[in-house]
PDB file of N, CA, C and O in Angstrom:
ATOM      1  N   MET A   1      13.422  19.301  -1.269  1.00  0.00           N
ATOM      2  CA  MET A   1      12.077  19.185  -1.986  1.00  0.00           C
ATOM      3  C   MET A   1      11.631  17.795  -2.285  1.00  0.00           C
ATOM      4  O   MET A   1      12.391  17.012  -2.854  1.00  0.00           O
ATOM      5  N   ILE A   2      10.464  17.471  -1.933  1.00  0.00           N
ATOM      6  CA  ILE A   2       9.925  16.257  -2.443  1.00  0.00           C
ATOM      7  C   ILE A   2       8.842  16.785  -3.471  1.00  0.00           C
ATOM      8  O   ILE A   2       8.498  17.967  -3.465  1.00  0.00           O
ATOM      9  N   THR A   3       8.358  15.918  -4.295  1.00  0.00           N
ATOM     10  CA  THR A   3       7.151  15.863  -5.065  1.00  0.00           C
ATOM     11  C   THR A   3       6.203  14.971  -4.576  1.00  0.00           C
ATOM     12  O   THR A   3       6.624  13.866  -4.234  1.00  0.00           O
ATOM     13  N   VAL A   4       4.978  15.214  -4.465  1.00  0.00           N
ATOM     14  CA  VAL A   4       3.967  14.164  -3.626  1.00  0.00           C
ATOM     15  C   VAL A   4       2.523  14.234  -4.668  1.00  0.00           C
ATOM     16  O   VAL A   4       1.888  15.200  -5.091  1.00  0.00           O
ATOM     17  N   LEU A   5       2.375  12.991  -4.821  1.00  0.00           N
ATOM     18  CA  LEU A   5       1.359  13.166  -6.820  1.00  0.00           C
ATOM     19  C   LEU A   5      -0.227  12.446  -5.653  1.00  0.00           C
ATOM     20  O   LEU A   5       0.063  12.296  -4.466  1.00  0.00           O
ATOM     21  N   PHE A   6      -1.237  12.194  -5.942  1.00  0.00           N
ATOM     22  CA  PHE A   6      -2.693  12.183  -5.814  1.00  0.00           C
ATOM     23  C   PHE A   6      -3.407  11.669  -6.745  1.00  0.00           C
ATOM     24  O   PHE A   6      -3.754  12.466  -7.617  1.00  0.00           O
ATOM     25  N   PHE A   7      -3.754  10.579  -6.858  1.00  0.00           N
ATOM     26  CA  PHE A   7      -4.608   9.777  -7.723  1.00  0.00           C
ATOM     27  C   PHE A   7      -5.766   9.409  -7.299  1.00  0.00           C
ATOM     28  O   PHE A   7      -6.007   8.975  -6.172  1.00  0.00           O
ATOM     29  N   ALA A   8      -6.642   9.591  -8.312  1.00  0.00           N
ATOM     30  CA  ALA A   8      -7.972   9.248  -7.889  1.00  0.00           C
ATOM     31  C   ALA A   8      -9.052   9.647  -6.832  1.00  0.00           C
ATOM     32  O   ALA A   8      -9.530  10.769  -6.997  1.00  0.00           O
ATOM     33  N   LYS A   9      -9.415   9.082  -6.010  1.00  0.00           N
ATOM     34  CA  LYS A   9     -10.457   9.617  -4.511  1.00  0.00           C
ATOM     35  C   LYS A   9      -9.452  10.730  -4.198  1.00  0.00           C
ATOM     36  O   LYS A   9      -9.788  11.910  -4.100  1.00  0.00           O
ATOM     37  N   TYR A  10      -8.191  10.282  -4.047  1.00  0.00           N
ATOM     38  CA  TYR A  10      -6.996  11.435  -3.054  1.00  0.00           C
ATOM     39  C   TYR A  10      -7.174  12.631  -4.141  1.00  0.00           C
ATOM     40  O   TYR A  10      -7.729  13.617  -3.656  1.00  0.00           O
ATOM     41  N   LYS A  11      -6.846  12.738  -5.403  1.00  0.00           N
ATOM     42  CA  LYS A  11      -6.600  13.834  -6.294  1.00  0.00           C
ATOM     43  C   LYS A  11      -8.275  14.624  -5.808  1.00  0.00           C
ATOM     44  O   LYS A  11      -8.521  15.464  -4.943  1.00  0.00           O
ATOM     45  N   GLU A  12      -9.048  14.017  -6.647  1.00  0.00           N
ATOM     46  CA  GLU A  12     -10.803  14.764  -6.443  1.00  0.00           C
ATOM     47  C   GLU A  12     -10.655  15.081  -5.153  1.00  0.00           C
ATOM     48  O   GLU A  12     -10.510  16.292  -4.981  1.00  0.00           O
ATOM     49  N   GLU A  13     -10.630  14.015  -3.579  1.00  0.00           N
ATOM     50  CA  GLU A  13     -10.908  15.163  -2.337  1.00  0.00           C
ATOM     51  C   GLU A  13      -9.700  15.959  -1.640  1.00  0.00           C
ATOM     52  O   GLU A  13      -9.680  16.238  -0.442  1.00  0.00           O
ATOM     53  N   LEU A  14      -8.902  16.217  -2.378  1.00  0.00           N
ATOM     54  CA  LEU A  14      -7.916  16.678  -1.762  1.00  0.00           C
ATOM     55  C   LEU A  14      -8.246  18.246  -2.728  1.00  0.00           C
ATOM     56  O   LEU A  14      -8.259  19.332  -2.149  1.00  0.00           O
ATOM     57  N   GLN A  15      -8.516  18.105  -4.374  1.00  0.00           N
ATOM     58  CA  GLN A  15      -8.730  19.051  -5.241  1.00  0.00           C
ATOM     59  C   GLN A  15      -7.102  19.492  -5.646  1.00  0.00           C
ATOM     60  O   GLN A  15      -6.672  20.606  -5.944  1.00  0.00           O
ATOM     61  N   THR A  16      -6.412  18.242  -5.543  1.00  0.00           N
ATOM     62  CA  THR A  16      -5.079  18.528  -6.233  1.00  0.00           C
ATOM     63  C   THR A  16      -4.507  17.718  -6.809  1.00  0.00           C
ATOM     64  O   THR A  16      -4.921  16.712  -6.233  1.00  0.00           O
ATOM     65  N   ASP A  17      -3.647  17.285  -7.753  1.00  0.00           N
ATOM     66  CA  ASP A  17      -3.061  16.203  -8.225  1.00  0.00           C
ATOM     67  C   ASP A  17      -1.633  16.411  -7.939  1.00  0.00           C
ATOM     68  O   ASP A  17      -0.967  15.624  -8.610  1.00  0.00           O
ATOM     69  N   GLN A  18      -1.050  17.026  -7.339  1.00  0.00           N
ATOM     70  CA  GLN A  18       0.559  17.350  -7.096  1.00  0.00           C
ATOM     71  C   GLN A  18       0.698  18.029  -5.998  1.00  0.00           C
ATOM     72  O   GLN A  18      -0.230  18.783  -5.704  1.00  0.00           O
ATOM     73  N   LEU A  19       1.890  17.953  -5.090  1.00  0.00           N
ATOM     74  CA  LEU A  19       2.225  19.309  -4.239  1.00  0.00           C
ATOM     75  C   LEU A  19       3.896  19.105  -4.231  1.00  0.00           C
ATOM     76  O   LEU A  19       4.666  18.146  -4.274  1.00  0.00           O
ATOM     77  N   GLN A  20       4.001  20.521  -4.153  1.00  0.00           N
ATOM     78  CA  GLN A  20       5.830  19.985  -3.746  1.00  0.00           C
ATOM     79  C   GLN A  20       5.664  20.626  -2.614  1.00  0.00           C
ATOM     80  O   GLN A  20       4.753  21.425  -2.392  1.00  0.00           O
ATOM     81  N   LEU A  21       6.620  20.272  -1.774  1.00  0.00           N
ATOM     82  CA  LEU A  21       7.177  20.083  -0.228  1.00  0.00           C
ATOM     83  C   LEU A  21       8.495  20.318  -0.053  1.00  0.00           C
ATOM     84  O   LEU A  21       9.379  19.570  -0.470  1.00  0.00           O
ATOM     85  N   ASP A  22       8.713  21.569   0.691  1.00  0.00           N
ATOM     86  CA  ASP A  22      10.111  21.323   1.356  1.00  0.00           C
ATOM     87  C   ASP A  22      10.622  20.394   2.251  1.00  0.00           C
ATOM     88  O   ASP A  22      10.082  19.958   3.268  1.00  0.00           O
ATOM     89  N   TRP A  23      11.503  20.180   1.874  1.00  0.00           N
ATOM     90  CA  TRP A  23      12.118  18.835   2.707  1.00  0.00           C
ATOM     91  C   TRP A  23      11.985  18.886   3.929  1.00  0.00           C
ATOM     92  O   TRP A  23      12.242  20.084   4.044  1.00  0.00           O
ATOM     93  N   GLN A  24      11.782  18.538   4.995  1.00  0.00           N
ATOM     94  CA  GLN A  24      11.584  18.649   6.752  1.00  0.00           C
ATOM     95  C   GLN A  24      12.630  17.646   7.446  1.00  0.00           C
ATOM     96  O   GLN A  24      12.520  16.421   7.401  1.00  0.00           O
ATOM     97  N   PRO A  25      13.435  18.194   7.954  1.00  0.00           N
ATOM     98  CA  PRO A  25      14.642  17.613   8.553  1.00  0.00           C
ATOM     99  C   PRO A  25      14.281  16.108   8.996  1.00  0.00           C
ATOM    100  O   PRO A  25      14.936  15.157   8.567  1.00  0.00           O
ATOM    101  N   GLY A  26      13.102  15.937   9.961  1.00  0.00           N
ATOM    102  CA  GLY A  26      12.230  15.112  10.779  1.00  0.00           C
ATOM    103  C   GLY A  26      11.857  13.676   9.737  1.00  0.00           C
ATOM    104  O   GLY A  26      11.903  12.555  10.244  1.00  0.00           O
ATOM    105  N   TRP A  27      11.528  13.842   8.409  1.00  0.00           N
ATOM    106  CA  TRP A  27      11.065  12.936   7.539  1.00  0.00           C
ATOM    107  C   TRP A  27      12.013  11.804   7.357  1.00  0.00           C
ATOM    108  O   TRP A  27      13.172  12.034   7.012  1.00  0.00           O
ATOM    109  N   GLN A  28      11.639  10.747   7.542  1.00  0.00           N
ATOM    110  CA  GLN A  28      12.341   9.600   7.598  1.00  0.00           C
ATOM    111  C   GLN A  28      12.021   8.628   6.439  1.00  0.00           C
ATOM    112  O   GLN A  28      12.848   8.269   5.601  1.00  0.00           O
ATOM    113  N   THR A  29      10.705   8.237   6.486  1.00  0.00           N
ATOM    114  CA  THR A  29       9.702   7.783   5.545  1.00  0.00           C
ATOM    115  C   THR A  29       8.693   8.384   5.515  1.00  0.00           C
ATOM    116  O   THR A  29       8.135   9.282   6.146  1.00  0.00           O
ATOM    117  N   LEU A  30       8.402   7.316   4.086  1.00  0.00           N
ATOM    118  CA  LEU A  30       6.824   8.260   3.330  1.00  0.00           C
ATOM    119  C   LEU A  30       5.698   8.132   4.442  1.00  0.00           C
ATOM    120  O   LEU A  30       4.679   8.787   4.226  1.00  0.00           O
ATOM    121  N   GLY A  31       5.746   7.395   5.572  1.00  0.00           N
ATOM    122  CA  GLY A  31       4.700   7.825   6.319  1.00  0.00           C
ATOM    123  C   GLY A  31       4.374   8.930   6.943  1.00  0.00           C
ATOM    124  O   GLY A  31       3.243   9.372   7.143  1.00  0.00           O
ATOM    125  N   ASP A  32       5.882   9.580   7.396  1.00  0.00           N
ATOM    126  CA  ASP A  32       6.351  10.447   7.871  1.00  0.00           C
ATOM    127  C   ASP A  32       5.926  11.870   7.164  1.00  0.00           C
ATOM    128  O   ASP A  32       5.723  12.922   7.770  1.00  0.00           O
ATOM    129  N   VAL A  33       5.838  11.661   5.734  1.00  0.00           N
ATOM    130  CA  VAL A  33       5.406  12.637   4.929  1.00  0.00           C
ATOM    131  C   VAL A  33       3.908  12.664   4.865  1.00  0.00           C
ATOM    132  O   VAL A  33       3.340  13.756   4.881  1.00  0.00           O
ATOM    133  N   ARG A  34       3.045  11.256   4.775  1.00  0.00           N
ATOM    134  CA  ARG A  34       1.820  11.265   5.068  1.00  0.00           C
ATOM    135  C   ARG A  34       0.921  11.732   6.326  1.00  0.00           C
ATOM    136  O   ARG A  34      -0.276  12.020   6.315  1.00  0.00           O
ATOM    137  N   ASP A  35       2.077  11.729   7.718  1.00  0.00           N
ATOM    138  CA  ASP A  35       1.402  12.224   9.132  1.00  0.00           C
ATOM    139  C   ASP A  35       1.491  13.686   8.662  1.00  0.00           C
ATOM    140  O   ASP A  35       0.521  14.436   8.771  1.00  0.00           O
ATOM    141  N   HIS A  36       2.815  14.133   8.070  1.00  0.00           N
ATOM    142  CA  HIS A  36       2.758  15.923   8.027  1.00  0.00           C
ATOM    143  C   HIS A  36       1.277  16.064   7.244  1.00  0.00           C
ATOM    144  O   HIS A  36       0.423  16.861   7.633  1.00  0.00           O
ATOM    145  N   LEU A  37       1.134  15.381   6.350  1.00  0.00           N
ATOM    146  CA  LEU A  37      -0.505  15.883   5.365  1.00  0.00           C
ATOM    147  C   LEU A  37      -1.350  15.795   5.818  1.00  0.00           C
ATOM    148  O   LEU A  37      -2.210  16.657   5.636  1.00  0.00           O
ATOM    149  N   ALA A  38      -1.602  14.634   6.720  1.00  0.00           N
ATOM    150  CA  ALA A  38      -2.762  14.573   7.398  1.00  0.00           C
ATOM    151  C   ALA A  38      -2.879  15.367   8.746  1.00  0.00           C
ATOM    152  O   ALA A  38      -3.949  15.599   9.309  1.00  0.00           O
ATOM    153  N   ARG A  39      -2.173  15.587   8.998  1.00  0.00           N
ATOM    154  CA  ARG A  39      -1.765  16.624  10.136  1.00  0.00           C
ATOM    155  C   ARG A  39      -2.799  17.959  10.048  1.00  0.00           C
ATOM    156  O   ARG A  39      -3.344  18.464  11.029  1.00  0.00           O
ATOM    157  N   ARG A  40      -2.972  18.498   8.394  1.00  0.00           N
ATOM    158  CA  ARG A  40      -3.521  19.664   8.181  1.00  0.00           C
ATOM    159  C   ARG A  40      -4.741  19.803   8.567  1.00  0.00           C
ATOM    160  O   ARG A  40      -5.090  20.920   8.949  1.00  0.00           O
ATOM    161  N   GLY A  41      -5.677  18.726   8.565  1.00  0.00           N
ATOM    162  CA  GLY A  41      -6.863  18.653   8.876  1.00  0.00           C
ATOM    163  C   GLY A  41      -7.847  18.238   7.698  1.00  0.00           C
ATOM    164  O   GLY A  41      -7.594  17.552   6.707  1.00  0.00           O
ATOM    165  N   ALA A  42      -8.722  18.681   7.976  1.00  0.00           N
ATOM    166  CA  ALA A  42      -9.673  18.061   6.661  1.00  0.00           C
ATOM    167  C   ALA A  42      -9.525  18.888   5.717  1.00  0.00           C
ATOM    168  O   ALA A  42      -9.328  20.073   5.989  1.00  0.00           O
ATOM    169  N   PRO A  43      -9.598  18.362   4.147  1.00  0.00           N
ATOM    170  CA  PRO A  43      -9.711  16.883   4.326  1.00  0.00           C
ATOM    171  C   PRO A  43      -8.656  16.069   3.894  1.00  0.00           C
ATOM    172  O   PRO A  43      -8.675  14.936   3.414  1.00  0.00           O
ATOM    173  N   TRP A  44      -7.626  16.921   4.171  1.00  0.00           N
ATOM    174  CA  TRP A  44      -6.391  15.748   4.471  1.00  0.00           C
ATOM    175  C   TRP A  44      -5.999  14.468   5.286  1.00  0.00           C
ATOM    176  O   TRP A  44      -5.091  13.657   5.101  1.00  0.00           O
ATOM    177  N   THR A  45      -7.062  14.554   6.338  1.00  0.00           N
ATOM    178  CA  THR A  45      -7.455  13.304   7.013  1.00  0.00           C
ATOM    179  C   THR A  45      -7.639  11.917   6.489  1.00  0.00           C
ATOM    180  O   THR A  45      -7.444  10.803   6.974  1.00  0.00           O
ATOM    181  N   LEU A  46      -8.060  12.333   5.391  1.00  0.00           N
ATOM    182  CA  LEU A  46      -8.713  11.353   4.025  1.00  0.00           C
ATOM    183  C   LEU A  46      -7.212  10.701   4.050  1.00  0.00           C
ATOM    184  O   LEU A  46      -7.438   9.586   4.521  1.00  0.00           O
ATOM    185  N   LEU A  47      -5.883  10.773   3.819  1.00  0.00           N
ATOM    186  CA  LEU A  47      -4.639  10.150   3.997  1.00  0.00           C
ATOM    187  C   LEU A  47      -4.410   8.741   5.354  1.00  0.00           C
ATOM    188  O   LEU A  47      -3.612   7.807   5.437  1.00  0.00           O
ATOM    189  N   ASP A  48      -5.414   9.160   6.134  1.00  0.00           N
ATOM    190  CA  ASP A  48      -4.888   8.166   7.239  1.00  0.00           C
ATOM    191  C   ASP A  48      -6.072   7.194   6.833  1.00  0.00           C
ATOM    192  O   ASP A  48      -6.742   6.815   7.794  1.00  0.00           O
ATOM    193  N   ASP A  49      -6.373   6.822   5.858  1.00  0.00           N
ATOM    194  CA  ASP A  49      -7.224   5.764   5.202  1.00  0.00           C
ATOM    195  C   ASP A  49      -6.115   4.264   5.625  1.00  0.00           C
ATOM    196  O   ASP A  49      -4.890   4.306   5.510  1.00  0.00           O
ATOM    197  N   PRO A  50      -6.687   3.359   5.984  1.00  0.00           N
ATOM    198  CA  PRO A  50      -5.822   1.952   5.808  1.00  0.00           C
ATOM    199  C   PRO A  50      -5.639   1.085   4.402  1.00  0.00           C
ATOM    200  O   PRO A  50      -5.003   0.067   4.129  1.00  0.00           O
ATOM    201  N   THR A  51      -6.375   1.846   3.748  1.00  0.00           N
ATOM    202  CA  THR A  51      -6.244   0.858   2.643  1.00  0.00           C
ATOM    203  C   THR A  51      -5.444   2.068   1.294  1.00  0.00           C
ATOM    204  O   THR A  51      -5.237   1.850   0.100  1.00  0.00           O
ATOM    205  N   LEU A  52      -5.177   3.256   2.089  1.00  0.00           N
ATOM    206  CA  LEU A  52      -3.965   3.970   0.752  1.00  0.00           C
ATOM    207  C   LEU A  52      -2.852   3.006   0.232  1.00  0.00           C
ATOM    208  O   LEU A  52      -2.393   2.251   1.089  1.00  0.00           O
ATOM    209  N   MET A  53      -2.617   2.960  -0.351  1.00  0.00           N
ATOM    210  CA  MET A  53      -1.312   2.439  -1.414  1.00  0.00           C
ATOM    211  C   MET A  53      -0.347   3.696  -1.603  1.00  0.00           C
ATOM    212  O   MET A  53      -0.729   4.866  -1.574  1.00  0.00           O
ATOM    213  N   CYS A  54       0.435   3.441  -1.721  1.00  0.00           N
ATOM    214  CA  CYS A  54       1.943   3.860  -1.883  1.00  0.00           C
ATOM    215  C   CYS A  54       2.954   3.582  -2.912  1.00  0.00           C
ATOM    216  O   CYS A  54       3.092   2.389  -3.184  1.00  0.00           O
ATOM    217  N   ALA A  55       3.846   4.598  -3.673  1.00  0.00           N
ATOM    218  CA  ALA A  55       4.811   4.407  -4.323  1.00  0.00           C
ATOM    219  C   ALA A  55       5.703   5.124  -3.879  1.00  0.00           C
ATOM    220  O   ALA A  55       5.247   6.111  -3.301  1.00  0.00           O
ATOM    221  N   LEU A  56       6.821   5.060  -3.896  1.00  0.00           N
ATOM    222  CA  LEU A  56       7.907   6.119  -4.034  1.00  0.00           C
ATOM    223  C   LEU A  56       9.246   5.693  -6.021  1.00  0.00           C
ATOM    224  O   LEU A  56       9.607   4.838  -6.830  1.00  0.00           O
ATOM    225  N   ASN A  57       9.314   6.769  -5.713  1.00  0.00           N
ATOM    226  CA  ASN A  57       9.820   6.576  -7.374  1.00  0.00           C
ATOM    227  C   ASN A  57       9.696   5.704  -8.756  1.00  0.00           C
ATOM    228  O   ASN A  57      10.274   5.307  -9.768  1.00  0.00           O
ATOM    229  N   GLN A  58       8.655   5.718  -8.104  1.00  0.00           N
ATOM    230  CA  GLN A  58       7.113   4.784  -9.539  1.00  0.00           C
ATOM    231  C   GLN A  58       7.954   3.336  -8.948  1.00  0.00           C
ATOM    232  O   GLN A  58       8.980   3.018  -9.550  1.00  0.00           O
ATOM    233  N   GLU A  59       7.573   2.633  -7.975  1.00  0.00           N
ATOM    234  CA  GLU A  59       8.142   1.670  -6.858  1.00  0.00           C
ATOM    235  C   GLU A  59       6.873   1.679  -6.039  1.00  0.00           C
ATOM    236  O   GLU A  59       6.646   2.683  -5.363  1.00  0.00           O
ATOM    237  N   MET A  60       5.946   0.582  -6.024  1.00  0.00           N
ATOM    238  CA  MET A  60       4.709   0.548  -4.878  1.00  0.00           C
ATOM    239  C   MET A  60       5.837   0.179  -3.661  1.00  0.00           C
ATOM    240  O   MET A  60       6.916  -0.388  -3.835  1.00  0.00           O
ATOM    241  N   CYS A  61       5.407   0.549  -2.687  1.00  0.00           N
ATOM    242  CA  CYS A  61       6.169   0.342  -1.532  1.00  0.00           C
ATOM    243  C   CYS A  61       5.212   0.350   0.022  1.00  0.00           C
ATOM    244  O   CYS A  61       4.015   0.640   0.013  1.00  0.00           O
ATOM    245  N   PRO A  62       5.591   0.165   0.671  1.00  0.00           N
ATOM    246  CA  PRO A  62       4.949   0.565   2.330  1.00  0.00           C
ATOM    247  C   PRO A  62       5.121   1.516   2.745  1.00  0.00           C
ATOM    248  O   PRO A  62       6.242   1.934   2.452  1.00  0.00           O
ATOM    249  N   LEU A  63       4.313   2.445   3.596  1.00  0.00           N
ATOM    250  CA  LEU A  63       4.559   3.467   4.285  1.00  0.00           C
ATOM    251  C   LEU A  63       5.857   3.874   5.198  1.00  0.00           C
ATOM    252  O   LEU A  63       6.201   4.957   5.671  1.00  0.00           O
ATOM    253  N   GLY A  64       6.454   2.531   5.253  1.00  0.00           N
ATOM    254  CA  GLY A  64       7.588   2.922   6.126  1.00  0.00           C
ATOM    255  C   GLY A  64       9.028   2.735   5.065  1.00  0.00           C
ATOM    256  O   GLY A  64      10.097   2.195   5.349  1.00  0.00           O
ATOM    257  N   THR A  65       8.713   3.222   4.100  1.00  0.00           N
ATOM    258  CA  THR A  65      10.027   2.717   3.240  1.00  0.00           C
ATOM    259  C   THR A  65      10.388   4.261   3.484  1.00  0.00           C
ATOM    260  O   THR A  65       9.697   5.279   3.509  1.00  0.00           O
ATOM    261  N   PRO A  66      12.209   3.929   3.709  1.00  0.00           N
ATOM    262  CA  PRO A  66      13.035   5.464   3.680  1.00  0.00           C
ATOM    263  C   PRO A  66      12.869   6.376   2.333  1.00  0.00           C
ATOM    264  O   PRO A  66      12.969   5.923   1.193  1.00  0.00           O
ATOM    265  N   ILE A  67      12.540   8.020   2.729  1.00  0.00           N
ATOM    266  CA  ILE A  67      12.964   8.815   1.978  1.00  0.00           C
ATOM    267  C   ILE A  67      14.183   9.721   1.698  1.00  0.00           C
ATOM    268  O   ILE A  67      15.130   9.753   2.484  1.00  0.00           O
ATOM    269  N   GLN A  68      14.146  10.481   0.532  1.00  0.00           N
ATOM    270  CA  GLN A  68      14.874  11.812   0.934  1.00  0.00           C
ATOM    271  C   GLN A  68      14.746  12.467   0.022  1.00  0.00           C
ATOM    272  O   GLN A  68      14.154  12.075  -0.984  1.00  0.00           O
ATOM    273  N   ALA A  69      15.277  13.654   0.146  1.00  0.00           N
ATOM    274  CA  ALA A  69      15.224  14.635  -0.292  1.00  0.00           C
ATOM    275  C   ALA A  69      15.110  14.553  -2.413  1.00  0.00           C
ATOM    276  O   ALA A  69      16.102  14.255  -3.078  1.00  0.00           O
ATOM    277  N   GLY A  70      14.040  14.811  -2.916  1.00  0.00           N
ATOM    278  CA  GLY A  70      14.476  14.663  -4.233  1.00  0.00           C
ATOM    279  C   GLY A  70      13.065  13.881  -4.645  1.00  0.00           C
ATOM    280  O   GLY A  70      12.326  14.205  -5.575  1.00  0.00           O
ATOM    281  N   ASP A  71      12.846  12.593  -3.576  1.00  0.00           N
ATOM    282  CA  ASP A  71      12.052  11.778  -4.268  1.00  0.00           C
ATOM    283  C   ASP A  71      10.435  11.968  -4.840  1.00  0.00           C
ATOM    284  O   ASP A  71      10.016  13.114  -4.672  1.00  0.00           O
ATOM    285  N   GLU A  72       9.916  11.458  -5.188  1.00  0.00           N
ATOM    286  CA  GLU A  72       8.543  11.520  -5.656  1.00  0.00           C
ATOM    287  C   GLU A  72       8.121  10.042  -5.385  1.00  0.00           C
ATOM    288  O   GLU A  72       8.457   8.930  -5.793  1.00  0.00           O
ATOM    289  N   LEU A  73       6.876  10.766  -4.160  1.00  0.00           N
ATOM    290  CA  LEU A  73       5.773   9.948  -3.681  1.00  0.00           C
ATOM    291  C   LEU A  73       4.752  10.216  -3.944  1.00  0.00           C
ATOM    292  O   LEU A  73       4.356  11.381  -3.899  1.00  0.00           O
ATOM    293  N   VAL A  74       4.043   9.253  -4.288  1.00  0.00           N
ATOM    294  CA  VAL A  74       2.384   9.247  -4.597  1.00  0.00           C
ATOM    295  C   VAL A  74       1.660   7.931  -3.919  1.00  0.00           C
ATOM    296  O   VAL A  74       2.059   6.789  -3.693  1.00  0.00           O
ATOM    297  N   PHE A  75       0.378   8.632  -3.693  1.00  0.00           N
ATOM    298  CA  PHE A  75      -0.682   8.372  -3.071  1.00  0.00           C
ATOM    299  C   PHE A  75      -1.754   7.795  -3.526  1.00  0.00           C
ATOM    300  O   PHE A  75      -2.234   8.651  -4.268  1.00  0.00           O
ATOM    301  N   PHE A  76      -2.462   6.845  -3.552  1.00  0.00           N
ATOM    302  CA  PHE A  76      -3.686   6.174  -4.417  1.00  0.00           C
ATOM    303  C   PHE A  76      -4.073   4.963  -3.496  1.00  0.00           C
ATOM    304  O   PHE A  76      -3.501   4.177  -2.741  1.00  0.00           O
ATOM    305  N   PRO A  77      -5.863   5.325  -4.138  1.00  0.00           N
ATOM    306  CA  PRO A  77      -6.044   3.730  -3.717  1.00  0.00           C
ATOM    307  C   PRO A  77      -5.924   2.646  -3.817  1.00  0.00           C
ATOM    308  O   PRO A  77      -5.090   2.296  -4.652  1.00  0.00           O
ATOM    309  N   MET A  78      -6.401   1.941  -3.324  1.00  0.00           N
ATOM    310  CA  MET A  78      -6.308   0.473  -3.472  1.00  0.00           C
ATOM    311  C   MET A  78      -7.134   0.258  -4.487  1.00  0.00           C
ATOM    312  O   MET A  78      -8.142   0.924  -4.720  1.00  0.00           O
ATOM    313  N   VAL A  79      -6.692  -0.770  -5.183  1.00  0.00           N
ATOM    314  CA  VAL A  79      -7.250  -0.604  -6.826  1.00  0.00           C
ATOM    315  C   VAL A  79      -7.987  -2.345  -6.941  1.00  0.00           C
ATOM    316  O   VAL A  79      -7.384  -3.416  -6.878  1.00  0.00           O
ATOM    317  N   THR A  80      -8.672  -2.228  -7.027  1.00  0.00           N
ATOM    318  CA  THR A  80      -9.912  -3.574  -7.051  1.00  0.00           C
ATOM    319  C   THR A  80     -10.518  -3.605  -8.709  1.00  0.00           C
ATOM    320  O   THR A  80     -10.659  -2.757  -9.591  1.00  0.00           O
ATOM    321  N   GLY A  81     -10.802  -5.197  -8.568  1.00  0.00           N
ATOM    322  CA  GLY A  81     -11.342  -5.286 -10.122  1.00  0.00           C
ATOM    323  C   GLY A  81     -11.593  -7.097  -9.991  1.00  0.00           C
ATOM    324  O   GLY A  81     -11.229  -7.808  -9.054  1.00  0.00           O
ATOM    325  N   GLY A  82     -12.352  -7.540 -11.295  1.00  0.00           N
ATOM    326  CA  GLY A  82     -12.077  -8.648 -11.326  1.00  0.00           C
ATOM    327  C   GLY A  82     -12.117  -9.158 -12.595  1.00  0.00           C
ATOM    328  O   GLY A  82     -11.844 -10.342 -12.793  1.00  0.00           O
TER     329      GLY A  82
END
């Protein structure tokens, strides 16, 4: 099982802040989980956003980062400001 958290606009648009997903044998990277969720259709396709930021076990990382059962994934929008 993995935990997926959503922050800011993703939390609002998806109307959830957390999912518990059963581990799928084909998952190798954070991007695989993102793709799995996006295939659910609208509004999950929002996760195809090229500015999507992600973290694995509280460390920012790219979508190509390897994952394993028990991990915590976080999807959030790019933060800007000045």
